[in-house]
C-alpha positions as CSV (number, residue, x, y, z in Angstrom):
1,M,-16.6,6.3,15.3
2,S,-17.5,2.7,16.2
3,R,-19.1,1.9,12.8
4,L,-16.0,3.3,11.1
5,A,-13.6,1.3,13.4
6,H,-15.7,-1.8,12.4
7,H,-15.5,-1.1,8.6
8,A,-11.8,-0.4,9.1
9,A,-11.2,-3.7,11.1
10,S,-13.3,-5.5,8.3
11,L,-11.1,-4.0,5.6
12,T,-7.9,-4.6,7.3
13,L,-8.6,-8.3,8.2
14,A,-9.9,-8.9,4.7
15,R,-6.7,-7.4,3.2
16,L,-4.5,-9.2,5.7
17,A,-6.2,-12.5,4.5
18,N,-5.3,-11.3,1.0
19,Y,-1.7,-10.7,2.1
20,G,-1.7,-14.2,3.7
21,L,-2.5,-15.5,0.2
22,M,0.3,-13.2,-1.3
23,V,3.1,-14.7,1.1
24,L,2.6,-18.0,-0.7
25,S,3.8,-16.8,-4.1
26,P,7.4,-15.6,-3.1
27,I,7.9,-18.5,-0.7
28,V,7.4,-21.0,-3.5
29,L,9.0,-18.8,-6.3
30,V,12.2,-18.6,-4.2
31,R,12.4,-22.3,-4.2
32,V,11.8,-23.0,-7.7
33,L,13.7,-20.2,-9.2
34,S,17.2,-19.1,-8.8
35,V,18.0,-15.8,-7.0
36,E,18.8,-14.2,-10.5
37,E,15.5,-15.5,-12.0
38,F,13.4,-14.5,-8.9
39,G,15.1,-11.1,-9.4
40,R,14.0,-10.9,-13.0
41,Y,10.4,-11.7,-11.9
42,R,10.4,-9.0,-9.4
43,E,12.0,-6.5,-11.8
44,F,9.0,-7.2,-14.2
45,L,6.5,-6.6,-11.4
46,L,8.4,-3.5,-10.3
47,Y,7.9,-2.0,-13.8
48,G,4.5,-3.3,-14.1
49,S,3.3,-1.9,-10.6
50,F,5.1,1.5,-11.6
51,L,3.3,1.7,-14.9
52,Q,-0.1,0.7,-13.4
53,S,0.1,3.5,-10.8
54,I,1.1,6.0,-13.5
55,G,-1.7,4.7,-15.8
56,A,-4.4,4.8,-13.1
57,F,-3.4,8.5,-12.0
58,V,-5.4,8.0,-8.9
59,I,-8.6,8.3,-11.2
60,P,-10.4,5.3,-9.7
61,D,-9.3,6.5,-6.2
62,S,-11.2,9.8,-6.8
63,L,-14.4,7.7,-6.4
64,L,-13.8,7.8,-2.7
65,Y,-14.3,11.7,-2.8
66,F,-16.9,12.1,-5.6
67,I,-19.2,9.3,-5.0
68,P,-19.8,10.5,-1.0
69,A,-20.1,14.1,-2.4
70,N,-22.6,13.1,-5.1
71,P,-24.4,10.0,-4.1
72,Q,-27.3,10.4,-6.4
73,S,-25.0,9.7,-9.6
74,P,-22.5,7.2,-8.8
75,W,-22.6,5.2,-12.2
76,R,-22.1,8.6,-14.0
77,L,-18.9,9.0,-12.1
78,V,-17.8,5.4,-12.7
79,R,-18.5,5.9,-16.5
80,Q,-16.4,9.0,-16.6
81,T,-13.7,7.3,-14.4
82,V,-13.5,4.5,-17.0
83,V,-13.0,6.9,-20.0
84,L,-10.3,9.0,-18.1
85,T,-8.5,5.8,-17.2
86,G,-8.7,4.5,-20.8
87,A,-7.1,7.9,-22.1
88,T,-4.3,7.9,-19.4
89,T,-3.2,4.2,-19.9
90,T,-3.1,4.8,-23.7
91,L,-0.8,7.6,-23.4
92,V,1.3,6.0,-20.9
93,A,1.6,3.0,-23.3
94,I,2.5,5.2,-26.2
95,G,5.2,7.0,-24.1
96,L,6.7,3.7,-23.0
97,I,7.1,2.5,-26.4
98,A,8.4,5.6,-27.8
99,I,11.0,6.1,-25.0
100,D,12.2,2.5,-24.8
101,L,12.6,2.3,-28.6
102,A,14.4,5.5,-28.9
103,T,16.9,4.4,-26.1
104,G,17.6,1.1,-27.9
105,G,15.7,-0.8,-25.1
106,A,17.7,0.9,-22.2
107,V,14.4,1.5,-20.2
108,V,12.7,-2.0,-20.0
109,G,14.3,-3.8,-22.7
110,V,12.8,-7.5,-23.2
111,Y,9.8,-6.6,-20.9
112,L,8.4,-3.9,-23.3
113,W,5.6,-5.7,-25.0
114,P,4.4,-7.8,-22.1
115,L,4.5,-4.6,-19.9
116,V,2.5,-2.7,-22.5
117,L,-0.2,-5.3,-22.7
118,Y,-0.1,-5.8,-18.9
119,L,-0.6,-2.0,-18.3
120,L,-3.6,-1.8,-20.7
121,L,-5.3,-5.1,-19.3
122,A,-4.7,-4.6,-15.6
123,V,-5.7,-0.9,-15.2
124,N,-8.8,-0.6,-17.4
125,F,-12.2,-1.2,-16.0
126,D,-10.5,-1.8,-12.5
127,F,-12.6,0.6,-10.4
128,W,-14.5,-2.0,-8.5
129,E,-12.7,-1.8,-5.0
130,M,-13.1,2.0,-4.9
131,Y,-16.7,1.8,-5.9
132,F,-17.6,-0.7,-3.2
133,L,-15.7,1.3,-0.5
134,A,-17.3,4.6,-1.3
135,N,-20.6,2.7,-0.9
136,H,-19.8,1.2,2.3
137,R,-19.6,-2.4,0.9
138,P,-16.2,-3.7,2.3
139,G,-17.6,-7.2,2.0
140,A,-18.0,-7.1,-1.7
141,M,-14.7,-5.4,-2.0
142,F,-13.1,-8.3,-0.1
143,A,-14.8,-10.8,-2.4
144,Y,-13.6,-8.9,-5.5
145,S,-10.0,-8.5,-4.3
146,A,-9.5,-11.9,-2.9
147,S,-11.1,-13.9,-5.9
148,R,-8.8,-11.9,-8.1
149,L,-5.8,-12.5,-6.1
150,T,-6.5,-16.2,-5.5
151,V,-6.6,-16.9,-9.2
152,R,-3.7,-14.6,-9.7
153,L,-1.6,-16.8,-7.2
154,L,-2.8,-20.1,-8.5
155,V,-1.9,-19.3,-12.1
156,V,1.5,-17.9,-11.1
157,L,2.4,-20.8,-8.9
158,S,1.2,-23.5,-11.3
159,V,3.1,-21.9,-14.2
160,S,6.2,-21.6,-12.2
161,V,6.2,-25.0,-10.7
162,L,5.4,-26.7,-14.2
163,T,7.8,-24.5,-16.3
164,H,10.4,-23.0,-14.0
165,D,10.4,-20.2,-16.6
166,V,10.2,-16.5,-15.9
167,G,8.8,-15.7,-19.3
168,A,6.1,-18.1,-19.1
169,I,5.1,-16.7,-15.6
170,I,5.0,-13.2,-17.0
171,W,2.8,-14.1,-20.1
172,S,0.3,-16.0,-17.9
173,L,-0.1,-12.8,-15.7
174,V,-0.8,-11.0,-19.0
175,A,-3.3,-13.5,-20.1
176,L,-5.0,-13.6,-16.7
177,E,-5.6,-9.7,-16.8
178,A,-6.9,-10.0,-20.1
179,A,-9.6,-12.4,-18.9
180,R,-10.3,-10.1,-15.8
181,L,-10.8,-7.2,-18.1
182,I,-13.4,-8.9,-20.3
183,G,-15.4,-10.0,-17.3
184,S,-15.1,-6.6,-15.6
185,A,-16.1,-4.8,-18.9
186,I,-19.3,-7.0,-19.3
187,A,-20.3,-6.0,-15.6
188,F,-19.6,-2.6,-16.2
189,F,-21.9,-2.2,-19.2
190,V,-24.6,-4.1,-17.4
191,H,-24.5,-1.7,-14.4
192,V,-23.8,1.6,-16.2
193,R,-27.3,1.7,-17.9
194,A,-28.4,3.1,-14.5
195,A,-26.4,6.2,-15.2
196,R,-29.1,7.4,-17.7
197,H,-31.6,7.5,-14.9
198,E,-29.2,9.4,-12.6
199,P,-29.2,13.3,-12.3
200,P,-26.5,15.0,-14.3
201,L,-23.7,16.7,-12.5
202,P,-22.6,20.3,-12.9
203,N,-19.2,20.2,-14.7
204,P,-18.4,16.9,-13.9
205,W,-15.3,16.4,-16.0
206,R,-13.7,19.6,-14.9
207,A,-14.4,18.6,-11.2
208,Q,-12.8,15.3,-11.5
209,L,-9.9,16.6,-13.5
210,S,-9.2,19.5,-11.1
211,F,-9.1,16.6,-8.3
212,C,-7.1,14.1,-10.2
213,I,-4.5,16.2,-11.9
214,P,-2.9,17.6,-8.8
215,S,-3.5,14.2,-7.0
216,G,-2.2,12.2,-9.9
217,A,0.9,14.2,-10.3
218,G,1.4,14.0,-6.6
219,S,0.8,10.3,-6.7
220,M,3.4,9.9,-9.7
221,V,6.0,11.8,-7.7
222,A,5.2,9.7,-4.6
223,L,5.4,6.5,-6.7
224,L,8.8,7.4,-7.9
225,N,10.0,8.5,-4.5
226,R,8.9,5.0,-3.1
227,T,10.3,2.9,-6.1
228,L,13.4,5.0,-6.7
229,S,15.5,2.7,-4.5
230,S,14.2,-0.4,-6.2
231,L,14.9,1.0,-9.6
232,A,18.3,2.1,-8.7
233,V,19.2,-1.5,-7.3
234,A,17.7,-3.1,-10.4
235,K,19.7,-0.8,-12.8
236,L,22.8,-0.5,-10.9
237,L,23.3,-3.6,-8.9
238,G,21.4,-6.3,-10.9
239,P,18.6,-8.7,-10.7
240,A,20.2,-10.7,-7.9
241,A,20.5,-7.6,-5.6
242,L,16.9,-6.6,-6.4
243,A,15.8,-10.2,-5.3
244,Q,17.6,-9.5,-1.9
245,F,16.2,-5.9,-1.8
246,A,12.5,-7.2,-2.5
247,I,12.6,-9.7,0.3
248,G,14.0,-6.8,2.7
249,R,10.8,-4.9,1.9
250,F,8.6,-8.1,2.2
251,A,6.7,-6.4,5.1
252,E,5.7,-3.4,2.9
253,P,2.3,-4.8,1.9
254,V,1.6,-4.8,5.8
255,V,2.1,-1.0,5.8
256,V,-0.2,-0.6,2.8
257,I,-2.9,-2.9,4.2
258,M,-3.1,-1.5,7.7
259,R,-2.6,2.1,7.1
260,N,-4.5,2.4,3.8
261,S,-7.4,0.3,5.2
262,I,-8.0,2.9,7.9
263,S,-7.4,5.9,5.5
264,T,-9.6,4.3,2.8
265,V,-12.5,4.1,5.3
266,V,-11.9,7.4,7.0
267,L,-11.6,9.6,3.8
268,P,-15.2,9.3,2.7
269,E,-16.5,10.0,6.1
270,M,-14.1,13.0,6.5
271,V,-15.7,14.4,3.3
272,R,-19.2,13.7,4.7
273,R,-18.5,15.3,8.1
274,R,-16.9,18.5,6.6
275,R,-20.4,19.6,5.5
276,D,-21.4,19.9,9.3
277,S,-18.2,20.9,11.1
278,R,-14.8,22.0,10.4
279,E,-13.7,20.4,13.7
280,S,-15.1,16.8,13.1
281,P,-13.0,15.6,10.1
282,L,-9.9,16.4,12.1
283,V,-10.9,14.7,15.2
284,L,-11.6,11.6,13.1
285,W,-8.1,12.0,11.6
286,R,-6.5,12.0,15.0
287,R,-8.4,8.8,16.0
288,A,-7.3,7.2,12.7
289,T,-3.6,8.1,13.4
290,V,-3.8,6.4,16.9
291,M,-5.2,3.3,15.4
292,N,-2.4,3.2,12.7
293,A,0.2,3.6,15.5
294,M,-1.5,0.7,17.6
295,L,-1.3,-1.6,14.6
296,L,2.2,-0.7,13.1
297,L,4.5,0.2,15.9
298,P,4.3,-3.4,17.5
299,I,4.9,-4.9,14.2
300,A,8.0,-2.7,13.6
301,V,9.5,-3.8,17.0
302,F,8.7,-7.5,16.5
303,V,10.0,-7.7,13.1
304,A,13.2,-5.8,13.8
305,R,13.9,-8.1,16.6
306,F,13.3,-11.3,14.6
307,A,14.2,-10.3,11.1
308,H,17.0,-12.9,10.5
309,P,15.2,-16.0,11.7
310,L,12.1,-14.8,9.7
311,V,14.1,-14.4,6.5
312,T,16.2,-17.3,6.7
313,T,13.4,-19.8,7.6
314,V,10.9,-18.6,5.2
315,F,13.1,-17.8,2.3
316,G,16.2,-19.7,2.9
317,E,19.8,-18.8,4.0
318,K,20.7,-17.5,0.4
319,Y,18.4,-14.6,1.3
320,A,20.0,-13.9,4.7
321,P,21.5,-10.4,3.5
322,A,17.9,-9.2,3.2
323,A,17.3,-9.3,7.0
324,A,19.4,-6.2,7.7
325,V,17.3,-4.4,4.9
326,M,14.2,-5.5,6.6
327,Q,15.3,-4.2,10.0
328,I,16.2,-0.7,8.5
329,Y,12.6,-0.8,6.6
330,M,10.9,-1.1,10.0
331,L,11.4,2.6,10.4
332,V,9.2,3.2,7.6
333,L,6.3,1.8,9.6
334,V,7.1,4.3,12.4
335,R,6.6,7.1,9.9
336,E,3.5,5.7,8.3
337,C,1.5,5.9,11.6
338,C,0.7,9.4,10.5
339,D,-1.1,9.4,7.1
340,F,-1.5,13.1,6.4
341,S,-3.0,12.7,3.0
342,P,-6.6,12.1,3.8
343,A,-6.5,15.1,5.9
344,L,-5.7,17.0,2.8
345,R,-7.9,15.2,0.2
346,A,-11.0,15.7,2.5
347,I,-10.7,19.6,2.1
348,G,-9.8,19.4,-1.6
349,R,-6.1,20.4,-0.9
350,P,-4.0,17.6,-2.6
351,A,-1.3,19.8,-4.2
352,P,1.1,19.6,-1.0
353,I,1.3,15.9,-1.5
354,M,3.1,16.4,-4.8
355,F,5.5,19.1,-3.3
356,S,6.3,16.9,-0.2
357,N,7.2,14.1,-2.4
358,L,9.3,16.3,-4.7
359,A,11.3,17.3,-1.7
360,A,11.5,13.8,-0.5
361,L,12.5,12.6,-4.0
362,A,15.3,15.2,-4.1
363,V,16.8,14.3,-0.8
364,G,16.3,10.4,-1.3
365,A,17.9,10.5,-4.7
366,L,20.9,12.7,-3.5
367,T,21.4,10.4,-0.5
368,L,20.9,7.2,-2.6
369,F,23.4,7.8,-5.3
370,T,25.9,9.1,-2.7
371,I,25.8,5.9,-0.6
372,L,24.6,3.2,-2.9
373,P,28.0,2.3,-4.5
374,G,29.5,1.8,-1.0
375,A,26.7,0.6,1.1
376,G,24.7,-1.6,-1.2
377,I,21.3,-2.6,-0.7
378,R,21.5,-1.4,2.9
379,G,22.3,2.2,1.7
380,A,19.4,2.0,-0.8
381,M,17.0,1.3,2.2
382,A,18.5,3.9,4.4
383,A,18.0,6.7,1.7
384,S,14.3,5.5,1.2
385,V,13.8,5.9,5.0
386,L,15.1,9.2,4.9
387,A,13.0,10.4,2.1
388,C,9.8,9.1,3.8
389,F,10.6,11.2,6.9
390,V,11.3,14.3,4.6
391,D,7.8,13.7,3.1
392,A,6.1,13.4,6.6
393,T,7.5,16.6,7.9
394,W,6.4,18.5,4.8
395,L,2.9,17.0,4.8
396,G,2.5,17.6,8.5
397,C,3.2,21.2,8.3
398,A,0.8,21.6,5.3
399,V,-2.1,19.9,7.2
400,A,-1.4,22.0,10.2
401,K,-1.6,25.1,7.9
402,F,-4.7,24.4,6.1
403,H,-6.6,23.5,9.0
404,G,-5.4,26.3,11.1
405,V,-3.7,24.4,13.9
406,S,-0.2,23.9,15.1
407,L,1.7,20.6,14.7
408,R,1.5,20.1,18.5
409,E,-2.4,20.4,18.3
410,L,-2.7,18.4,15.2
411,V,-1.0,15.2,16.0
412,P,-2.1,13.4,19.1
413,W,1.4,13.3,20.6
414,A,0.6,12.2,24.1
415,T,-1.4,9.2,23.0
416,L,1.3,8.4,20.4
417,G,3.9,8.4,23.2
418,R,2.0,6.1,25.3
419,I,1.7,3.7,22.5
420,A,5.3,3.9,21.6
421,L,6.2,3.5,25.3
422,A,4.1,0.4,25.4
423,A,5.8,-1.0,22.4
424,G,9.3,-0.4,23.6
425,L,8.5,-1.7,27.1
426,A,7.0,-4.8,25.8
427,A,10.1,-5.7,23.7
428,V,11.9,-6.5,26.9
429,V,10.0,-9.9,26.9
430,I,11.5,-10.9,23.5
431,A,15.0,-9.3,24.0
432,S,16.7,-12.5,25.2
433,P,18.2,-14.8,22.5
434,M,16.8,-17.8,24.2
435,W,13.6,-17.7,22.0
436,T,15.5,-18.8,19.0
437,E,18.4,-20.5,20.8
438,T,16.2,-22.8,22.7
439,L,13.1,-23.1,20.6
440,G,14.2,-22.5,17.1
441,F,11.7,-20.8,14.8
442,A,8.9,-21.8,17.2
443,G,10.4,-19.3,19.5
444,V,9.4,-16.6,17.0
445,I,5.9,-17.6,17.1
446,V,5.6,-17.9,20.7
447,G,7.6,-14.7,21.5
448,G,5.3,-13.0,19.2
449,I,2.2,-14.2,21.0
450,V,3.8,-13.1,24.4
451,Y,4.9,-9.8,22.9
452,V,1.3,-8.9,21.6
453,A,-0.1,-9.7,25.0
454,A,2.6,-7.7,27.0
455,F,1.9,-4.9,24.5
456,A,-1.9,-4.8,24.9
457,L,-1.6,-5.0,28.7
458,L,0.9,-2.0,28.7
459,M,-1.5,0.0,26.6
460,K,-4.3,-0.9,29.0
461,L,-2.3,0.1,32.0
462,L,-1.3,3.4,30.1
463,R,-4.9,4.2,29.5
464,V,-4.9,4.4,25.7
465,P,-8.4,5.1,24.9
466,E,-8.7,3.6,21.5
467,L,-7.5,0.2,22.6
468,E,-11.1,-0.9,23.7
469,L,-12.7,0.5,20.5
470,V,-10.1,-1.4,18.4
471,L,-10.6,-4.7,20.3
472,Q,-14.4,-4.5,20.2
473,S,-14.2,-3.8,16.3
474,V,-11.9,-6.8,15.7
475,R,-14.3,-9.0,18.0
476,K,-17.2,-7.9,16.2
477,T,-15.9,-8.5,12.8
478,V,-14.5,-12.0,13.6
479,F,-17.8,-12.9,15.1
480,N,-19.6,-11.7,11.9
481,W,-17.2,-13.8,9.8
482,S,-17.6,-16.8,11.9
483,R,-21.3,-16.6,11.5
484,A,-21.0,-16.2,7.9
């Protein structure tokens, strides 16, 4: 577990470093673009991300399962992944063109052709992160993702400052993905020669499709579930409201980074350990859940407390309405402490992920379109939060069923309770308004440092066993980085 914690810490810190770079983009863009124009930019990214996820259909992610299960033939699996991804992106592109033209541009309108190109260029030959992680190479993953993100940000920021034109920013992203695809394809064809010397796999296409079809269908439903509120705001309330809503969800990458970093590291190891013991994978998942809670719960409390000064200082007073949305969104971090999907994927049972998201989608859509007209972007976020808790409840029951345990035995409630208690009690030190009234925004920074120290002390007093493991992993990772 110590080695896995070190890998998770490395991946988390690497992705947080990437997130630090990502922060620069909206901070600059909100100052060179109007709220309406920034909303248009976010609308393109919303559609683009949606199409990317559908086009990928979790096919690259399946390498996290198949490479550990078949370590002797990694490049055969990669080659097959590239072919499948090419087929799915082509089908999605054709479907988008047909639907948008048939509806007179009602689906994506002026974004149609840049979106088609963006989809085909951004998704194909984009398997490297999952390949590196499946082979225990988080450093290579970080180098790839960080360099890609850095170049992307430099291009977007340069074009935005020079042109102040959303169209130019969008086409610069398309051009950048074209350059990435060419470089990635060259590297792929150089490496894939090794596949000729790797042993063939029994029924490889059938195995990967059997894994990806239910997982991909579930991922599509999950994607629609996650983005439904943003899509509804964009279509019903307009780009300006979407801009406010996007800033309210600004902390979302933190959830993805911290939770997914741990889950990404844990999943291949759960697959490996399943060969030896039925109990071992679930024990590993419980520890990952505790680590998620230790990272996400204090962030939820801190951001909920200082949402208004954070938003208005970083993005400006014109985005003040986003602070309330951000506070509501912190409830999502509470739910995300329990990521049930690795516990299902590790035993080859991804189907419940789709059904849980269908249930969440139904509840979320009904709530969303009931309260959106009156509650606006706050109502949209509330509907999204309700949907994510429906999803968690369904998945928790499914994991308990397939692993043959009760929900009480599945989730480490006692440890999670101690972490939640520590996060709540530590909030007393930042409850006073004097932090911002006396020190201004500096009070947010100082208050955050004091809060983290109080939280760590309380977890130590409450004897959370994973605390020392996390601290050791972070210290080891930072030490290794400093030496490098």
